[in-house]
PDB file of the backbone (N, CA, C, O) and the ligand in Angstrom, with CONECT records:
HET     ZN  A 101       1
ATOM      1  N   UNK A   1     123.846 147.904  70.452  1.00  0.00           N
ATOM      2  CA  UNK A   1     123.559 146.448  70.064  1.00  0.00           C
ATOM      3  C   UNK A   1     122.413 146.235  69.161  1.00  0.00           C
ATOM      4  O   UNK A   1     121.283 146.676  69.370  1.00  0.00           O
ATOM      5  N   UNK A   2     122.792 145.499  68.096  1.00  0.00           N
ATOM      6  CA  UNK A   2     121.577 145.164  67.132  1.00  0.00           C
ATOM      7  C   UNK A   2     120.623 144.309  67.881  1.00  0.00           C
ATOM      8  O   UNK A   2     120.930 143.606  68.844  1.00  0.00           O
ATOM      9  N   UNK A   3     119.372 144.433  67.331  1.00  0.00           N
ATOM     10  CA  UNK A   3     118.272 143.664  67.871  1.00  0.00           C
ATOM     11  C   UNK A   3     118.508 142.182  67.612  1.00  0.00           C
ATOM     12  O   UNK A   3     118.857 141.797  66.496  1.00  0.00           O
ATOM     13  N   UNK A   4     118.332 141.404  68.564  1.00  0.00           N
ATOM     14  CA  UNK A   4     118.397 139.915  68.427  1.00  0.00           C
ATOM     15  C   UNK A   4     117.115 139.342  67.964  1.00  0.00           C
ATOM     16  O   UNK A   4     116.067 139.541  68.577  1.00  0.00           O
ATOM     17  N   UNK A   5     117.189 138.621  66.870  1.00  0.00           N
ATOM     18  CA  UNK A   5     115.915 138.048  66.395  1.00  0.00           C
ATOM     19  C   UNK A   5     116.240 136.444  66.404  1.00  0.00           C
ATOM     20  O   UNK A   5     117.334 135.986  66.076  1.00  0.00           O
ATOM     21  N   UNK A   6     115.202 135.719  66.800  1.00  0.00           N
ATOM     22  CA  UNK A   6     115.358 134.349  66.724  1.00  0.00           C
ATOM     23  C   UNK A   6     114.409 133.608  65.854  1.00  0.00           C
ATOM     24  O   UNK A   6     114.354 132.380  65.792  1.00  0.00           O
ATOM     25  N   UNK A   7     113.616 134.495  65.141  1.00  0.00           N
ATOM     26  CA  UNK A   7     112.614 133.773  64.280  1.00  0.00           C
ATOM     27  C   UNK A   7     112.659 134.480  62.858  1.00  0.00           C
ATOM     28  O   UNK A   7     112.813 135.699  62.784  1.00  0.00           O
ATOM     29  N   UNK A   8     112.536 133.770  61.857  1.00  0.00           N
ATOM     30  CA  UNK A   8     112.486 134.392  60.498  1.00  0.00           C
ATOM     31  C   UNK A   8     111.332 135.295  60.247  1.00  0.00           C
ATOM     32  O   UNK A   8     110.174 134.932  60.451  1.00  0.00           O
ATOM     33  N   UNK A   9     111.695 136.627  59.746  1.00  0.00           N
ATOM     34  CA  UNK A   9     110.678 137.451  59.618  1.00  0.00           C
ATOM     35  C   UNK A   9     109.670 137.111  58.501  1.00  0.00           C
ATOM     36  O   UNK A   9     108.557 137.635  58.434  1.00  0.00           O
ATOM     37  N   UNK A  10     110.075 136.323  57.750  1.00  0.00           N
ATOM     38  CA  UNK A  10     109.379 135.936  56.443  1.00  0.00           C
ATOM     39  C   UNK A  10     108.429 134.811  56.590  1.00  0.00           C
ATOM     40  O   UNK A  10     107.387 134.771  55.935  1.00  0.00           O
ATOM     41  N   UNK A  11     108.797 133.824  57.505  1.00  0.00           N
ATOM     42  CA  UNK A  11     107.960 132.698  57.815  1.00  0.00           C
ATOM     43  C   UNK A  11     107.821 132.268  59.256  1.00  0.00           C
ATOM     44  O   UNK A  11     107.317 131.189  59.567  1.00  0.00           O
ATOM     45  N   UNK A  12     108.294 133.164  60.143  1.00  0.00           N
ATOM     46  CA  UNK A  12     108.178 132.883  61.546  1.00  0.00           C
ATOM     47  C   UNK A  12     108.719 131.645  62.191  1.00  0.00           C
ATOM     48  O   UNK A  12     108.447 131.305  63.343  1.00  0.00           O
ATOM     49  N   UNK A  13     109.567 130.943  61.306  1.00  0.00           N
ATOM     50  CA  UNK A  13     110.147 129.732  61.874  1.00  0.00           C
ATOM     51  C   UNK A  13     111.355 130.029  62.785  1.00  0.00           C
ATOM     52  O   UNK A  13     111.871 131.147  62.779  1.00  0.00           O
ATOM     53  N   UNK A  14     111.752 129.151  63.475  1.00  0.00           N
ATOM     54  CA  UNK A  14     112.846 129.313  64.369  1.00  0.00           C
ATOM     55  C   UNK A  14     114.014 129.436  63.657  1.00  0.00           C
ATOM     56  O   UNK A  14     114.157 128.557  62.808  1.00  0.00           O
ATOM     57  N   UNK A  15     114.941 130.291  63.739  1.00  0.00           N
ATOM     58  CA  UNK A  15     116.165 130.348  62.890  1.00  0.00           C
ATOM     59  C   UNK A  15     117.203 129.231  63.561  1.00  0.00           C
ATOM     60  O   UNK A  15     117.100 128.882  64.737  1.00  0.00           O
ATOM     61  N   UNK A  16     118.157 128.748  62.704  1.00  0.00           N
ATOM     62  CA  UNK A  16     119.057 127.886  63.254  1.00  0.00           C
ATOM     63  C   UNK A  16     120.364 128.435  63.134  1.00  0.00           C
ATOM     64  O   UNK A  16     120.595 129.244  62.235  1.00  0.00           O
ATOM     65  N   UNK A  17     121.279 128.072  63.971  1.00  0.00           N
ATOM     66  CA  UNK A  17     122.673 128.559  63.989  1.00  0.00           C
ATOM     67  C   UNK A  17     123.473 127.906  62.841  1.00  0.00           C
ATOM     68  O   UNK A  17     123.582 126.693  62.660  1.00  0.00           O
ATOM     69  N   UNK A  18     123.978 128.822  62.143  1.00  0.00           N
ATOM     70  CA  UNK A  18     124.861 128.351  60.933  1.00  0.00           C
ATOM     71  C   UNK A  18     126.252 128.783  61.117  1.00  0.00           C
ATOM     72  O   UNK A  18     126.483 129.985  61.242  1.00  0.00           O
ATOM     73  N   UNK A  19     127.159 127.960  61.144  1.00  0.00           N
ATOM     74  CA  UNK A  19     128.512 128.317  61.181  1.00  0.00           C
ATOM     75  C   UNK A  19     129.207 128.313  59.918  1.00  0.00           C
ATOM     76  O   UNK A  19     129.488 127.251  59.360  1.00  0.00           O
ATOM     77  N   UNK A  20     129.529 129.544  59.390  1.00  0.00           N
ATOM     78  CA  UNK A  20     130.120 129.545  58.053  1.00  0.00           C
ATOM     79  C   UNK A  20     131.421 128.869  58.011  1.00  0.00           C
ATOM     80  O   UNK A  20     132.108 128.717  59.022  1.00  0.00           O
ATOM     81  N   UNK A  21     131.785 128.435  56.760  1.00  0.00           N
ATOM     82  CA  UNK A  21     133.257 127.852  56.716  1.00  0.00           C
ATOM     83  C   UNK A  21     134.206 129.093  56.695  1.00  0.00           C
ATOM     84  O   UNK A  21     133.835 130.250  56.494  1.00  0.00           O
ATOM     85  N   UNK A  22     135.441 128.695  56.923  1.00  0.00           N
ATOM     86  CA  UNK A  22     136.483 129.841  57.169  1.00  0.00           C
ATOM     87  C   UNK A  22     136.581 130.608  55.866  1.00  0.00           C
ATOM     88  O   UNK A  22     136.825 131.810  55.968  1.00  0.00           O
ATOM     89  N   UNK A  23     136.436 130.122  54.731  1.00  0.00           N
ATOM     90  CA  UNK A  23     136.717 130.713  53.456  1.00  0.00           C
ATOM     91  C   UNK A  23     135.746 131.833  53.258  1.00  0.00           C
ATOM     92  O   UNK A  23     136.014 132.771  52.506  1.00  0.00           O
ATOM     93  N   UNK A  24     134.606 131.750  53.928  1.00  0.00           N
ATOM     94  CA  UNK A  24     133.425 132.713  53.735  1.00  0.00           C
ATOM     95  C   UNK A  24     133.840 134.149  54.326  1.00  0.00           C
ATOM     96  O   UNK A  24     133.251 135.174  53.983  1.00  0.00           O
ATOM     97  N   UNK A  25     134.696 134.141  55.063  1.00  0.00           N
ATOM     98  CA  UNK A  25     135.075 135.465  55.763  1.00  0.00           C
ATOM     99  C   UNK A  25     134.465 135.783  57.068  1.00  0.00           C
ATOM    100  O   UNK A  25     134.804 136.765  57.727  1.00  0.00           O
ATOM    101  N   UNK A  26     133.545 134.924  57.437  1.00  0.00           N
ATOM    102  CA  UNK A  26     132.730 135.394  58.764  1.00  0.00           C
ATOM    103  C   UNK A  26     133.574 134.654  59.829  1.00  0.00           C
ATOM    104  O   UNK A  26     134.133 133.578  59.615  1.00  0.00           O
ATOM    105  N   UNK A  27     133.610 135.297  60.935  1.00  0.00           N
ATOM    106  CA  UNK A  27     134.269 134.702  62.196  1.00  0.00           C
ATOM    107  C   UNK A  27     133.231 134.431  63.123  1.00  0.00           C
ATOM    108  O   UNK A  27     133.620 134.155  64.257  1.00  0.00           O
ATOM    109  N   UNK A  28     131.988 134.441  62.921  1.00  0.00           N
ATOM    110  CA  UNK A  28     130.969 134.141  63.911  1.00  0.00           C
ATOM    111  C   UNK A  28     129.755 133.480  63.143  1.00  0.00           C
ATOM    112  O   UNK A  28     129.549 133.429  61.930  1.00  0.00           O
ATOM    113  N   UNK A  29     128.987 132.972  64.232  1.00  0.00           N
ATOM    114  CA  UNK A  29     127.806 132.286  63.808  1.00  0.00           C
ATOM    115  C   UNK A  29     126.751 133.256  63.234  1.00  0.00           C
ATOM    116  O   UNK A  29     126.619 134.425  63.596  1.00  0.00           O
ATOM    117  N   UNK A  30     126.003 132.612  62.276  1.00  0.00           N
ATOM    118  CA  UNK A  30     124.934 133.440  61.565  1.00  0.00           C
ATOM    119  C   UNK A  30     123.600 132.526  62.033  1.00  0.00           C
ATOM    120  O   UNK A  30     123.613 131.374  62.467  1.00  0.00           O
ATOM    121  N   UNK A  31     122.635 133.262  61.843  1.00  0.00           N
ATOM    122  CA  UNK A  31     121.199 132.681  62.109  1.00  0.00           C
ATOM    123  C   UNK A  31     120.587 132.463  60.676  1.00  0.00           C
ATOM    124  O   UNK A  31     120.424 133.434  59.937  1.00  0.00           O
ATOM    125  N   UNK A  32     120.239 131.152  60.270  1.00  0.00           N
ATOM    126  CA  UNK A  32     119.677 130.828  58.962  1.00  0.00           C
ATOM    127  C   UNK A  32     118.380 130.308  59.023  1.00  0.00           C
ATOM    128  O   UNK A  32     118.113 129.559  59.963  1.00  0.00           O
ATOM    129  N   UNK A  33     117.475 130.588  58.134  1.00  0.00           N
ATOM    130  CA  UNK A  33     116.253 130.017  58.008  1.00  0.00           C
ATOM    131  C   UNK A  33     116.268 128.807  57.127  1.00  0.00           C
ATOM    132  O   UNK A  33     116.451 128.953  55.918  1.00  0.00           O
ATOM    133  N   UNK A  34     116.094 127.651  57.638  1.00  0.00           N
ATOM    134  CA  UNK A  34     116.227 126.405  56.841  1.00  0.00           C
ATOM    135  C   UNK A  34     114.723 125.965  56.380  1.00  0.00           C
ATOM    136  O   UNK A  34     114.567 124.862  55.856  1.00  0.00           O
ATOM    137  N   UNK A  35     113.776 126.721  56.556  1.00  0.00           N
ATOM    138  CA  UNK A  35     112.400 126.295  56.140  1.00  0.00           C
ATOM    139  C   UNK A  35     112.204 126.205  54.491  1.00  0.00           C
ATOM    140  O   UNK A  35     112.271 127.260  53.860  1.00  0.00           O
ATOM    141  N   UNK A  36     112.009 125.194  53.921  1.00  0.00           N
ATOM    142  CA  UNK A  36     111.871 125.198  52.504  1.00  0.00           C
ATOM    143  C   UNK A  36     110.514 125.784  52.081  1.00  0.00           C
ATOM    144  O   UNK A  36     110.273 125.998  50.893  1.00  0.00           O
ATOM    145  N   UNK A  37     109.659 126.034  53.025  1.00  0.00           N
ATOM    146  CA  UNK A  37     108.341 126.782  52.618  1.00  0.00           C
ATOM    147  C   UNK A  37     108.433 128.208  52.885  1.00  0.00           C
ATOM    148  O   UNK A  37     107.454 128.943  52.756  1.00  0.00           O
ATOM    149  N   UNK A  38     109.625 128.641  53.269  1.00  0.00           N
ATOM    150  CA  UNK A  38     109.846 130.066  53.670  1.00  0.00           C
ATOM    151  C   UNK A  38     109.419 130.962  52.276  1.00  0.00           C
ATOM    152  O   UNK A  38     109.778 130.559  51.170  1.00  0.00           O
ATOM    153  N   UNK A  39     108.710 132.071  52.414  1.00  0.00           N
ATOM    154  CA  UNK A  39     108.356 132.792  51.359  1.00  0.00           C
ATOM    155  C   UNK A  39     109.586 133.374  50.636  1.00  0.00           C
ATOM    156  O   UNK A  39     109.601 133.507  49.412  1.00  0.00           O
ATOM    157  N   UNK A  40     110.689 133.740  51.489  1.00  0.00           N
ATOM    158  CA  UNK A  40     111.828 134.325  51.044  1.00  0.00           C
ATOM    159  C   UNK A  40     112.694 133.310  50.105  1.00  0.00           C
ATOM    160  O   UNK A  40     113.394 133.680  49.162  1.00  0.00           O
ATOM    161  N   UNK A  41     112.539 132.114  50.486  1.00  0.00           N
ATOM    162  CA  UNK A  41     113.241 130.997  49.799  1.00  0.00           C
ATOM    163  C   UNK A  41     112.477 130.670  48.578  1.00  0.00           C
ATOM    164  O   UNK A  41     113.052 130.580  47.494  1.00  0.00           O
ATOM    165  N   UNK A  42     111.136 130.477  48.713  1.00  0.00           N
ATOM    166  CA  UNK A  42     110.374 130.107  47.703  1.00  0.00           C
ATOM    167  C   UNK A  42     110.299 131.123  46.523  1.00  0.00           C
ATOM    168  O   UNK A  42     110.348 130.761  45.348  1.00  0.00           O
ATOM    169  N   UNK A  43     110.175 132.428  46.921  1.00  0.00           N
ATOM    170  CA  UNK A  43     110.178 133.462  45.786  1.00  0.00           C
ATOM    171  C   UNK A  43     111.373 133.626  45.220  1.00  0.00           C
ATOM    172  O   UNK A  43     111.465 133.864  44.016  1.00  0.00           O
ATOM    173  N   UNK A  44     112.385 133.524  45.980  1.00  0.00           N
ATOM    174  CA  UNK A  44     113.791 133.838  45.464  1.00  0.00           C
ATOM    175  C   UNK A  44     114.068 132.671  44.409  1.00  0.00           C
ATOM    176  O   UNK A  44     114.540 132.916  43.299  1.00  0.00           O
ATOM    177  N   UNK A  45     113.735 131.363  44.843  1.00  0.00           N
ATOM    178  CA  UNK A  45     113.974 130.267  44.015  1.00  0.00           C
ATOM    179  C   UNK A  45     113.193 130.500  42.661  1.00  0.00           C
ATOM    180  O   UNK A  45     113.768 130.358  41.582  1.00  0.00           O
ATOM    181  N   UNK A  46     111.967 130.835  42.747  1.00  0.00           N
ATOM    182  CA  UNK A  46     111.116 131.079  41.527  1.00  0.00           C
ATOM    183  C   UNK A  46     111.809 132.037  40.617  1.00  0.00           C
ATOM    184  O   UNK A  46     111.998 131.773  39.429  1.00  0.00           O
ATOM    185  N   UNK A  47     112.225 133.264  41.234  1.00  0.00           N
ATOM    186  CA  UNK A  47     112.737 134.246  40.481  1.00  0.00           C
ATOM    187  C   UNK A  47     114.254 133.807  39.755  1.00  0.00           C
ATOM    188  O   UNK A  47     114.550 134.051  38.586  1.00  0.00           O
ATOM    189  N   UNK A  48     114.929 133.261  40.533  1.00  0.00           N
ATOM    190  CA  UNK A  48     116.280 132.724  40.026  1.00  0.00           C
ATOM    191  C   UNK A  48     116.041 131.826  38.787  1.00  0.00           C
ATOM    192  O   UNK A  48     116.667 132.031  37.748  1.00  0.00           O
ATOM    193  N   UNK A  49     115.129 130.826  38.902  1.00  0.00           N
ATOM    194  CA  UNK A  49     114.845 129.861  37.997  1.00  0.00           C
ATOM    195  C   UNK A  49     114.224 130.477  36.834  1.00  0.00           C
ATOM    196  O   UNK A  49     114.581 130.069  35.729  1.00  0.00           O
ATOM    197  N   UNK A  50     113.232 131.520  36.924  1.00  0.00           N
ATOM    198  CA  UNK A  50     112.698 132.155  35.835  1.00  0.00           C
ATOM    199  C   UNK A  50     113.544 132.967  35.191  1.00  0.00           C
ATOM    200  O   UNK A  50     113.487 133.013  33.962  1.00  0.00           O
ATOM    201  N   UNK A  51     114.510 133.779  35.927  1.00  0.00           N
ATOM    202  CA  UNK A  51     115.190 134.714  35.243  1.00  0.00           C
ATOM    203  C   UNK A  51     116.570 134.213  34.699  1.00  0.00           C
ATOM    204  O   UNK A  51     117.053 134.653  33.655  1.00  0.00           O
ATOM    205  N   UNK A  52     117.107 133.365  35.393  1.00  0.00           N
ATOM    206  CA  UNK A  52     118.350 132.782  35.024  1.00  0.00           C
ATOM    207  C   UNK A  52     118.392 131.294  34.608  1.00  0.00           C
ATOM    208  O   UNK A  52     119.368 130.800  34.043  1.00  0.00           O
ATOM    209  N   UNK A  53     117.321 130.642  34.908  1.00  0.00           N
ATOM    210  CA  UNK A  53     117.390 129.080  34.624  1.00  0.00           C
ATOM    211  C   UNK A  53     118.375 128.387  35.561  1.00  0.00           C
ATOM    212  O   UNK A  53     118.885 127.299  35.293  1.00  0.00           O
ATOM    213  N   UNK A  54     118.603 129.058  36.636  1.00  0.00           N
ATOM    214  CA  UNK A  54     119.614 128.474  37.470  1.00  0.00           C
ATOM    215  C   UNK A  54     118.972 127.756  38.668  1.00  0.00           C
ATOM    216  O   UNK A  54     117.930 128.169  39.176  1.00  0.00           O
ATOM    217  N   UNK A  55     119.544 126.806  39.048  1.00  0.00           N
ATOM    218  CA  UNK A  55     119.004 125.911  40.005  1.00  0.00           C
ATOM    219  C   UNK A  55     119.360 126.123  41.537  1.00  0.00           C
ATOM    220  O   UNK A  55     119.696 125.183  42.257  1.00  0.00           O
ATOM    221  N   UNK A  56     119.265 127.364  41.952  1.00  0.00           N
ATOM    222  CA  UNK A  56     119.580 127.792  43.213  1.00  0.00           C
ATOM    223  C   UNK A  56     118.601 128.892  43.746  1.00  0.00           C
ATOM    224  O   UNK A  56     117.717 129.363  43.030  1.00  0.00           O
ATOM    225  N   UNK A  57     118.784 129.230  44.895  1.00  0.00           N
ATOM    226  CA  UNK A  57     117.862 130.238  45.506  1.00  0.00           C
ATOM    227  C   UNK A  57     118.628 130.772  46.775  1.00  0.00           C
ATOM    228  O   UNK A  57     119.681 130.312  47.215  1.00  0.00           O
ATOM    229  N   UNK A  58     117.883 131.858  47.297  1.00  0.00           N
ATOM    230  CA  UNK A  58     118.518 132.326  48.556  1.00  0.00           C
ATOM    231  C   UNK A  58     117.624 131.935  49.813  1.00  0.00           C
ATOM    232  O   UNK A  58     116.398 131.832  49.783  1.00  0.00           O
ATOM    233  N   UNK A  59     118.367 131.750  50.825  1.00  0.00           N
ATOM    234  CA  UNK A  59     117.794 131.577  52.158  1.00  0.00           C
ATOM    235  C   UNK A  59     118.039 132.864  52.897  1.00  0.00           C
ATOM    236  O   UNK A  59     119.060 133.528  52.713  1.00  0.00           O
ATOM    237  N   UNK A  60     116.960 133.250  53.846  1.00  0.00           N
ATOM    238  CA  UNK A  60     117.196 134.241  54.686  1.00  0.00           C
ATOM    239  C   UNK A  60     118.210 133.865  55.835  1.00  0.00           C
ATOM    240  O   UNK A  60     118.187 132.821  56.487  1.00  0.00           O
ATOM    241  N   UNK A  61     119.059 134.855  55.957  1.00  0.00           N
ATOM    242  CA  UNK A  61     120.167 134.681  56.972  1.00  0.00           C
ATOM    243  C   UNK A  61     120.304 135.998  57.721  1.00  0.00           C
ATOM    244  O   UNK A  61     120.145 137.079  57.154  1.00  0.00           O
ATOM    245  N   UNK A  62     120.572 135.890  58.882  1.00  0.00           N
ATOM    246  CA  UNK A  62     120.765 137.051  59.829  1.00  0.00           C
ATOM    247  C   UNK A  62     122.058 137.132  60.555  1.00  0.00           C
ATOM    248  O   UNK A  62     122.423 136.188  61.255  1.00  0.00           O
ATOM    249  N   UNK A  63     122.670 138.060  60.442  1.00  0.00           N
ATOM    250  CA  UNK A  63     123.953 138.312  61.262  1.00  0.00           C
ATOM    251  C   UNK A  63     123.703 138.898  62.549  1.00  0.00           C
ATOM    252  O   UNK A  63     123.416 140.095  62.577  1.00  0.00           O
ATOM    253  N   UNK A  64     123.773 138.194  63.702  1.00  0.00           N
ATOM    254  CA  UNK A  64     123.382 138.850  64.860  1.00  0.00           C
ATOM    255  C   UNK A  64     124.410 139.813  65.514  1.00  0.00           C
ATOM    256  O   UNK A  64     124.171 140.479  66.521  1.00  0.00           O
ATOM    257  N   UNK A  65     125.551 139.811  64.848  1.00  0.00           N
ATOM    258  CA  UNK A  65     126.595 140.773  65.330  1.00  0.00           C
ATOM    259  C   UNK A  65     126.313 142.122  64.629  1.00  0.00           C
ATOM    260  O   UNK A  65     126.403 143.157  65.289  1.00  0.00           O
ATOM    261  N   UNK A  66     126.010 142.150  63.452  1.00  0.00           N
ATOM    262  CA  UNK A  66     125.749 143.591  62.848  1.00  0.00           C
ATOM    263  C   UNK A  66     124.254 143.817  62.632  1.00  0.00           C
ATOM    264  O   UNK A  66     123.858 144.918  62.247  1.00  0.00           O
ATOM    265  N   UNK A  67     123.435 142.834  62.862  1.00  0.00           N
ATOM    266  CA  UNK A  67     121.897 143.092  62.718  1.00  0.00           C
ATOM    267  C   UNK A  67     121.636 143.184  61.268  1.00  0.00           C
ATOM    268  O   UNK A  67     120.631 143.793  60.903  1.00  0.00           O
ATOM    269  N   UNK A  68     122.465 142.621  60.357  1.00  0.00           N
ATOM    270  CA  UNK A  68     122.208 142.702  59.002  1.00  0.00           C
ATOM    271  C   UNK A  68     121.628 141.406  58.395  1.00  0.00           C
ATOM    272  O   UNK A  68     121.862 140.293  58.866  1.00  0.00           O
ATOM    273  N   UNK A  69     120.888 141.626  57.363  1.00  0.00           N
ATOM    274  CA  UNK A  69     120.360 140.551  56.636  1.00  0.00           C
ATOM    275  C   UNK A  69     121.399 140.104  55.558  1.00  0.00           C
ATOM    276  O   UNK A  69     121.990 140.923  54.854  1.00  0.00           O
ATOM    277  N   UNK A  70     121.570 138.860  55.480  1.00  0.00           N
ATOM    278  CA  UNK A  70     122.479 138.320  54.529  1.00  0.00           C
ATOM    279  C   UNK A  70     121.864 137.304  53.715  1.00  0.00           C
ATOM    280  O   UNK A  70     121.537 136.268  54.295  1.00  0.00           O
ATOM    281  N   UNK A  71     121.633 137.413  52.409  1.00  0.00           N
ATOM    282  CA  UNK A  71     121.017 136.224  51.600  1.00  0.00           C
ATOM    283  C   UNK A  71     122.051 135.262  51.417  1.00  0.00           C
ATOM    284  O   UNK A  71     123.126 135.626  50.939  1.00  0.00           O
ATOM    285  N   UNK A  72     121.851 134.053  51.747  1.00  0.00           N
ATOM    286  CA  UNK A  72     122.710 132.847  51.563  1.00  0.00           C
ATOM    287  C   UNK A  72     122.330 132.105  50.377  1.00  0.00           C
ATOM    288  O   UNK A  72     121.194 131.635  50.326  1.00  0.00           O
ATOM    289  N   UNK A  73     123.120 131.946  49.444  1.00  0.00           N
ATOM    290  CA  UNK A  73     122.799 131.166  48.234  1.00  0.00           C
ATOM    291  C   UNK A  73     122.639 129.693  48.750  1.00  0.00           C
ATOM    292  O   UNK A  73     123.364 129.126  49.568  1.00  0.00           O
ATOM    293  N   UNK A  74     121.577 129.207  48.126  1.00  0.00           N
ATOM    294  CA  UNK A  74     121.376 127.770  48.553  1.00  0.00           C
ATOM    295  C   UNK A  74     121.063 126.931  47.369  1.00  0.00           C
ATOM    296  O   UNK A  74     120.092 127.244  46.680  1.00  0.00           O
ATOM    297  N   UNK A  75     121.843 125.814  47.035  1.00  0.00           N
ATOM    298  CA  UNK A  75     121.588 125.062  46.016  1.00  0.00           C
ATOM    299  C   UNK A  75     120.380 124.179  46.039  1.00  0.00           C
ATOM    300  O   UNK A  75     120.261 123.422  47.002  1.00  0.00           O
ATOM    301  N   UNK A  76     119.525 124.180  45.159  1.00  0.00           N
ATOM    302  CA  UNK A  76     118.312 123.499  45.163  1.00  0.00           C
ATOM    303  C   UNK A  76     118.473 122.189  44.345  1.00  0.00           C
ATOM    304  O   UNK A  76     118.253 122.137  43.135  1.00  0.00           O
ATOM    305  N   UNK A  77     118.861 121.174  45.074  1.00  0.00           N
ATOM    306  CA  UNK A  77     118.939 119.898  44.413  1.00  0.00           C
ATOM    307  C   UNK A  77     117.680 118.928  44.819  1.00  0.00           C
ATOM    308  O   UNK A  77     116.851 119.191  45.690  1.00  0.00           O
ATOM    309  N   UNK A  78     117.711 117.897  44.102  1.00  0.00           N
ATOM    310  CA  UNK A  78     116.657 116.900  44.351  1.00  0.00           C
ATOM    311  C   UNK A  78     115.251 117.459  44.531  1.00  0.00           C
ATOM    312  O   UNK A  78     114.881 118.308  43.719  1.00  0.00           O
ATOM    313  N   UNK A  79     114.508 117.115  45.407  1.00  0.00           N
ATOM    314  CA  UNK A  79     113.155 117.507  45.686  1.00  0.00           C
ATOM    315  C   UNK A  79     112.848 118.944  45.470  1.00  0.00           C
ATOM    316  O   UNK A  79     111.786 119.349  44.996  1.00  0.00           O
ATOM    317  N   UNK A  80     113.902 119.734  45.869  1.00  0.00           N
ATOM    318  CA  UNK A  80     113.733 121.198  45.837  1.00  0.00           C
ATOM    319  C   UNK A  80     113.832 121.904  44.562  1.00  0.00           C
ATOM    320  O   UNK A  80     113.555 123.099  44.453  1.00  0.00           O
ATOM    321  N   UNK A  81     114.217 121.184  43.621  1.00  0.00           N
ATOM    322  CA  UNK A  81     114.547 121.694  42.349  1.00  0.00           C
ATOM    323  C   UNK A  81     113.355 121.995  41.555  1.00  0.00           C
ATOM    324  O   UNK A  81     112.447 121.165  41.497  1.00  0.00           O
ATOM    325  N   UNK A  82     113.279 123.124  40.931  1.00  0.00           N
ATOM    326  CA  UNK A  82     112.228 123.503  40.144  1.00  0.00           C
ATOM    327  C   UNK A  82     112.588 123.133  38.544  1.00  0.00           C
ATOM    328  O   UNK A  82     111.862 123.331  37.570  1.00  0.00           O
ATOM    329  N   UNK A  83     113.798 122.593  38.567  1.00  0.00           N
ATOM    330  CA  UNK A  83     114.310 122.270  37.153  1.00  0.00           C
ATOM    331  C   UNK A  83     114.605 120.824  37.055  1.00  0.00           C
ATOM    332  O   UNK A  83     115.675 120.487  36.548  1.00  0.00           O
ATOM    333  N   UNK A  84     113.858 120.023  37.442  1.00  0.00           N
ATOM    334  CA  UNK A  84     114.053 118.634  37.567  1.00  0.00           C
ATOM    335  C   UNK A  84     114.465 118.086  36.170  1.00  0.00           C
ATOM    336  O   UNK A  84     113.912 118.411  35.119  1.00  0.00           O
ATOM    337  N   UNK A  85     115.417 117.286  36.277  1.00  0.00           N
ATOM    338  CA  UNK A  85     115.885 116.689  34.920  1.00  0.00           C
ATOM    339  C   UNK A  85     117.233 117.370  34.385  1.00  0.00           C
ATOM    340  O   UNK A  85     118.002 116.776  33.630  1.00  0.00           O
ATOM    341  N   UNK A  86     117.433 118.603  34.824  1.00  0.00           N
ATOM    342  CA  UNK A  86     118.650 119.325  34.503  1.00  0.00           C
ATOM    343  C   UNK A  86     119.877 118.807  35.339  1.00  0.00           C
ATOM    344  O   UNK A  86     121.030 118.741  34.912  1.00  0.00           O
ATOM    345  N   UNK A  87     119.463 118.456  36.569  1.00  0.00           N
ATOM    346  CA  UNK A  87     120.439 118.283  37.467  1.00  0.00           C
ATOM    347  C   UNK A  87     120.723 116.827  37.422  1.00  0.00           C
ATOM    348  O   UNK A  87     119.792 116.028  37.519  1.00  0.00           O
ATOM    349  N   UNK A  88     121.994 116.418  37.276  1.00  0.00           N
ATOM    350  CA  UNK A  88     122.496 115.023  37.086  1.00  0.00           C
ATOM    351  C   UNK A  88     122.461 114.385  38.427  1.00  0.00           C
ATOM    352  O   UNK A  88     121.867 113.313  38.534  1.00  0.00           O
ATOM    353  N   UNK A  89     123.023 114.918  39.453  1.00  0.00           N
ATOM    354  CA  UNK A  89     123.136 114.308  40.762  1.00  0.00           C
ATOM    355  C   UNK A  89     122.147 114.726  41.740  1.00  0.00           C
ATOM    356  O   UNK A  89     122.357 115.811  42.284  1.00  0.00           O
ATOM    357  N   UNK A  90     121.162 114.106  42.051  1.00  0.00           N
ATOM    358  CA  UNK A  90     120.180 114.457  43.028  1.00  0.00           C
ATOM    359  C   UNK A  90     120.803 114.226  44.453  1.00  0.00           C
ATOM    360  O   UNK A  90     121.796 113.503  44.525  1.00  0.00           O
ATOM    361  N   UNK A  91     120.310 114.765  45.533  1.00  0.00           N
ATOM    362  CA  UNK A  91     120.905 114.487  46.861  1.00  0.00           C
ATOM    363  C   UNK A  91     120.352 113.166  47.307  1.00  0.00           C
ATOM    364  O   UNK A  91     119.266 112.738  46.918  1.00  0.00           O
ATOM    365  N   UNK A  92     121.090 112.584  48.080  1.00  0.00           N
ATOM    366  CA  UNK A  92     120.765 111.380  48.677  1.00  0.00           C
ATOM    367  C   UNK A  92     120.554 111.415  50.101  1.00  0.00           C
ATOM    368  O   UNK A  92     121.471 111.394  50.923  1.00  0.00           O
ATOM    369  N   UNK A  93     119.154 111.475  50.414  1.00  0.00           N
ATOM    370  CA  UNK A  93     118.838 111.788  51.821  1.00  0.00           C
ATOM    371  C   UNK A  93     117.730 110.660  52.260  1.00  0.00           C
ATOM    372  O   UNK A  93     117.265 110.661  53.400  1.00  0.00           O
TER     373      UNK A  93
HETATM  374 ZN    ZN A 101     111.937 131.855  56.667  1.00  0.00          ZN2+
END
């Protein structure tokens, strides 16, 4: 059995259960770090924006079934965007 973790190893926040959509190929829940301050997310976003000029990043995600780390691509819209002005439609929250 893989080790169960409930907190993000990068920011120590509680992970949330994330149910992937059917098309993603997963048939079970994953654990996702939704912290926008998470170093994993912040560094990944800075790297992606810097290297590719793309407006997305990766969130830390953990598969409790395999014990594997799975980087989940997260679109950085609205306030999360480091490329403000490029994105036409901001999130409405
Ligand atoms: Zn985190």
